C-alpha positions in Angstrom: 0.0 0.0 0.0 2.7 2.5 1.0 4.6 1.8 -2.3 1.6 2.8 -4.3 1.1 5.9 -2.1 4.8 6.8 -2.5 4.6 6.6 -6.3 1.5 8.7 -6.5 2.9 11.2 -4.0 6.1 11.7 -6.1 4.0 12.1 -9.2 1.8 14.7 -7.4 4.9 16.6 -6.2 6.3 16.7 -9.7 3.0 18.2 -10.9 3.0 20.8 -8.2 6.6 21.9 -8.9 5.7 22.5 -12.5 3.3 25.3 -11.5 4.5 28.5 -9.9 2.9 28.9 -6.5 4.4 32.0 -4.9 2.7 33.2 -1.7 -0.7 34.8 -2.5 -0.4 33.3 -6.0 -1.2 29.6 -5.2 -4.6 29.3 -7.0 -3.3 27.0 -9.6 -1.6 24.5 -7.2 -4.7 24.8 -5.0 -6.7 23.6 -8.0 -4.3 20.7 -8.6 -4.6 19.6 -5.0 -8.4 20.0 -4.8 -8.6 17.8 -8.0 -6.2 15.2 -6.5 -8.3 15.0 -3.3 -11.5 14.6 -5.3 -10.0 11.9 -7.6 -9.0 9.9 -4.6 -12.3 10.2 -2.8 -11.2 12.5 -0.1 -14.1 15.0 -0.3 -12.1 18.2 -0.2 -13.3 21.6 0.9 -11.7 24.8 -0.2 -11.3 28.3 1.3 -9.4 30.7 -0.9 -6.2 28.8 -1.7 -6.5 26.4 1.3 -7.7 22.8 0.8 -8.8 20.5 3.7 -10.6 17.3 4.5 -11.4 15.0 7.4 -11.3 11.2 7.6 -14.3 9.3 6.2 -15.5 8.0 9.6 -15.1 11.4 11.4 -16.7 11.3 14.8 -17.4 14.7 16.5 -17.2 12.9 19.9 -13.5 12.1 19.3 -10.4 14.4 19.6 -8.9 15.5 16.3 -5.3 15.5 15.0 -4.5 18.2 12.4 -2.0 17.3 9.6 -0.8 20.5 8.1 1.7 21.6 5.4 1.9 24.4 2.8 2.0 24.5 -1.0 3.3 28.1 -1.5 6.9 28.8 -2.2 9.4 31.6 -2.1 10.6 33.0 -5.4 13.6 31.2 -6.9 17.1 31.9 -5.5 19.1 34.0 -8.0 21.8 31.3 -8.0 19.6 28.7 -9.8 21.4 26.9 -12.6 18.4 24.6 -13.4 14.8 25.4 -14.4 13.1 25.8 -10.9 9.8 24.5 -12.4 11.3 21.4 -14.0 10.9 18.4 -11.6 13.7 16.3 -12.8 14.8 13.2 -10.9 18.6 12.6 -11.1 20.8 10.4 -8.9 17.9 9.9 -6.5 17.2 13.6 -6.2 13.9 15.3 -7.1 14.8 18.8 -8.1 12.5 21.9 -8.3 11.3 24.9 -6.4 9.4 23.8 -3.3 10.5 20.2 -3.6 12.1 20.3 -0.1 10.2 23.2 1.4 7.7 21.9 1.8 6.6 19.7 -1.1 8.0 16.5 0.2 6.3 17.0 3.6 3.1 18.0 1.9 2.7 15.0 -0.3 3.9 12.6 2.5 1.3 13.9 4.9 -1.4 13.6 2.2 -0.3 10.0 1.7 -0.5 9.3 5.4 -4.0 10.8 5.5 -5.0 8.6 2.6 -3.7 5.6 4.4 -6.0 6.1 7.4 -8.9 7.8 5.5 -11.3 4.8 5.3 -10.2 3.1 8.5 -12.8 2.6 11.2 -12.6 2.8 15.0 -9.6 5.2 15.0 -9.0 6.7 18.5 -8.6 10.2 16.9 -10.2 11.9 13.9 -7.7 13.2 11.3 -8.0 16.5 9.6 -5.6 17.5 6.8 -5.1 21.1 5.9 -3.0 22.0 2.8 -2.5 25.8 3.3 -1.3 28.9 1.5 0.8 31.9 2.4 3.1 30.1 4.9 6.3 31.7 3.5 5.0 35.2 4.3 3.0 34.3 7.4 0.0 35.6 5.6 -3.4 36.0 7.1 -5.2 34.0 4.4 -3.4 30.8 5.2 -3.7 28.5 8.2 -4.8 31.3 10.5 -7.9 32.0 8.4 -8.7 28.4 8.1 -8.5 27.1 11.7 -12.0 28.4 12.7 -13.5 26.3 9.9 -11.8 23.0 11.0 -13.7 22.4 14.2 -12.1 21.5 17.6 -8.4 20.5 17.2 -6.4 18.8 19.9 -3.0 18.4 18.4 -1.2 19.3 15.2 1.6 17.7 13.1 3.2 20.4 11.0 5.0 19.2 7.9 8.4 21.0 7.5 11.7 19.5 6.5 13.4 18.1 9.7 15.0 14.9 8.4 12.0 13.3 10.1 13.4 14.2 13.5 11.0 15.9 16.0 11.2 19.6 16.4 9.5 19.8 19.8 10.0 23.5 20.2 10.1 26.5 17.8 11.2 30.0 18.4 8.7 32.9 18.0 9.5 36.1 16.2 8.6 39.7 16.9 9.8 42.8 15.1 9.7 45.9 17.3 9.7 49.5 16.0 11.1 51.8 18.7 11.0 55.6 18.9 13.2 57.7 21.2 11.9 61.3 21.5 14.0 64.4 22.1 13.8 68.1 21.2 15.2 69.8 18.1 17.8 72.5 18.5 20.9 74.0 16.8 24.0 71.9 17.1 26.2 75.0 17.6 24.3 76.0 20.8 23.4 74.3 24.0 19.9 73.6 23.2 17.6 70.7 22.3 17.6 67.2 23.6 19.4 64.7 21.3 17.1 61.8 20.6 20.1 59.7 19.4 21.7 59.9 22.9 18.4 58.8 24.4 18.2 55.9 22.0 21.7 54.8 22.8 20.8 54.2 26.4 17.8 52.0 25.3 19.8 50.2 22.6 22.5 49.3 25.2 19.7 47.8 27.4 18.6 45.7 24.4 22.2 44.6 23.9 22.8 43.6 27.5 19.5 42.6 29.2 19.0 38.9 30.2 15.5 37.7 30.7 15.1 35.7 34.0 13.8 32.5 32.4 15.7 30.5 29.8 14.5 27.8 27.6 15.8 24.3 28.1 16.3 23.9 24.3 17.1 27.5 23.1 18.6 29.2 26.1 17.8 32.9 26.4 15.5 35.1 24.4 17.6 36.8 21.8 17.2 40.5 20.9 19.1 42.3 18.2 19.0 46.0 17.1 19.1 45.8 13.3 18.1 49.2 11.9 18.6 52.8 13.2 17.5 56.1 11.7 17.8 59.7 13.0 18.7 63.2 11.9 18.0 65.4 8.9 21.2 67.5 8.6 24.5 67.9 10.4 23.7 71.1 12.4 20.3 70.1 13.7 19.9 68.2 17.0 17.5 65.4 16.1 14.2 65.3 17.9 13.5 61.7 17.0 15.5 58.5 16.6 13.9 55.3 15.4 15.3 51.8 15.6 14.2 48.3 14.9 14.7 45.3 17.2 14.5 41.6 16.0 13.3 39.5 19.0 13.5 35.7 18.9 11.2 34.5 21.7 11.7 31.1 23.3 9.1 28.8 24.7 9.9 30.2 28.2 7.7 33.2 27.4 4.6 34.4 25.5 5.2 37.2 23.1 3.0 39.6 25.1 5.0 38.9 28.3 8.2 39.9 26.5 6.7 43.1 25.2 5.4 44.1 28.6 8.8 43.5 30.2 10.6 45.5 27.5 8.3 48.5 28.0 9.0 48.4 31.8 12.7 48.9 31.2 13.1 51.3 28.3 12.1 55.0 27.8 11.4 54.8 24.1 8.0 54.0 22.6 7.9 50.3 21.7 5.5 49.2 18.9 5.4 45.5 17.9 4.6 45.0 14.3 2.8 41.8 15.3 2.7 39.3 18.1 1.2 36.6 15.9 4.3 34.5 15.5 4.3 32.7 18.8 6.9 30.3 20.3 5.7 26.8 20.8 6.7 23.6 22.6 5.5 20.1 23.3 6.4 17.8 26.2 8.8 14.9 25.5 6.2 12.8 27.3 3.5 13.5 24.7 2.4 10.2 23.1 3.4 11.3 19.5 6.9 12.3 20.7 7.3 9.1 22.6 6.2 7.1 19.4 8.8 9.0 17.4 11.5 8.3 19.9 10.6 4.6 19.9 11.2 4.6 16.2 14.7 6.1 16.6 13.9 9.7 15.9 15.7 12.6 17.7 14.2 15.7 19.3 15.5 19.3 18.9 14.4 22.9 19.0 13.9 24.6 15.7 15.2 28.2 15.2 13.0 28.8 12.1 9.4 29.8 12.2 6.6 28.0 10.4 2.8 27.8 10.5 3.2 26.2 13.9 3.7 29.8 15.2 0.1 30.6 14.2 -1.5 27.6 16.0 -2.8 27.8 19.5 -2.8 24.1 20.1 -0.1 21.6 21.0 2.0 20.8 18.0 5.2 19.2 16.7 7.1 19.9 13.5 8.4 16.9 11.5 8.9 16.0 7.9 11.1 14.6 5.2 13.9 16.8 3.7 16.5 19.0 5.3 15.8 22.6 6.4 19.3 23.5 5.2 18.2 23.0 1.6 15.2 25.3 2.0 15.3 28.4 -0.2 18.6 27.3 -1.7 19.5 27.4 -5.5 18.7 24.1 -7.3 16.5 23.0 -4.4 15.9 19.2 -4.1 14.7 16.4 -2.0 15.8 12.8 -2.1 13.1 10.5 -3.5 13.9 8.0 -0.7 13.2 10.8 1.9 9.6 11.0 0.6 9.2 7.2 0.9 10.7 7.2 4.4 8.6 10.2 5.4 5.3 8.4 4.4 6.4 5.2 6.2 7.4 7.1 9.4 4.3 9.3 9.5 2.1 6.1 9.2 4.1 4.2 11.8 4.0 7.0 14.4 0.3 7.7 13.8 -0.5 4.0 14.1 0.7 4.1 17.7 -1.8 6.9 18.4 -4.7 5.9 16.2 -5.0 2.1 16.5 
C-alpha cells in the first residue's frame, strides 16, 4: 500500500513543482490539490487557496489531530542553474522549487492521511489542511482556516526536519522603537538629542538577560538591526527610530516579553505583530514518545513555520532538510519521501489504532 502511495505522491509533487505557487499566487496549485483530493475520494473543501478534508468516519465525539503543510513557495534563489519548475529526478534527487520546502512534507502527509482515511474505529479523527501563504506568514493561510476546521487537539506540521521531531520552535517579533528628544541648533546648548536617548535603550537591548531560559534554546535573543535619525549635520535630532529583532523562546509568551521591555526602556515600543508565537511540546507526549521509539531525535527549531500561528499543542516533523530550503537548485531525495510516508504512518498508528 505505501509503495503505491509513494509513487502517487512523487507524481503529485512533480505536478506541483511545474506550476509557480508563490505566496498569494497559489490558486493553480490549490486547483491541482483539490482535484487530486477529489479523484481519490477525499471529499475536499476549499477556502481561498487552502484545501482541507477529514477522515471518512469522522466522529465529533472524538479528539482530532491536524495534519498541516503548505503549498506556497518563495521566489527562486538568484543562484539557480536549473529550471526551478522542472521536476527532474537525477541520482535519486527530485529537483525543483518547493521540492524540499515543503513539497516532500506536503505529499507525504497527504499519503498518510489517505492511508488512514477509510479506517474505522480510530482513536482520533484526522483533519488534513493544505495551506497557503506560509512563507510570508500571511493572514489568508492556516490562521484564516482554523475556525472552519472544528475543535483540534494536536497538530503535526510538515516541514523538512530529516524526520526528527522539532519539539519547540522560536517565536518572532519585530519591534519599532522611537526615542523622543527636542530639536535644536547643534552649535548652541539647546535641544535634547534623541540619538543619545536611543543609545541608552539600545544598550539595554544589547545587555539585558530575561530571567527565564528555555531548556532547548537558552535565552530570548534581541538584536537591534536598523537605526535612523537626523536630517542635517547642524540640527539636534528630535527623534531616533530603531528596529529590534526578537527571537522569543518557549519560556515566554510574546505579550509577556513586550510588557517586560516596556517596563525597562524609555522609548516607545510598537510590535509590528505578536502573531508568530513560540511553541513547545512535552517529551512525554504520546506522539513524541512514538517517534523516539522509532529512533527519531528531538530538537528545538530556530526557524518559524505555520506552527507559530497555531494555539494548540503541535510538533514539526517532515522529510527533507531545512538547510536546503530556499537554496538554489533545491531538491529532496526520493527516498526521503518514501521514508517520510512510512514514518508518518508508523507514528500515527501508535496513536490511532
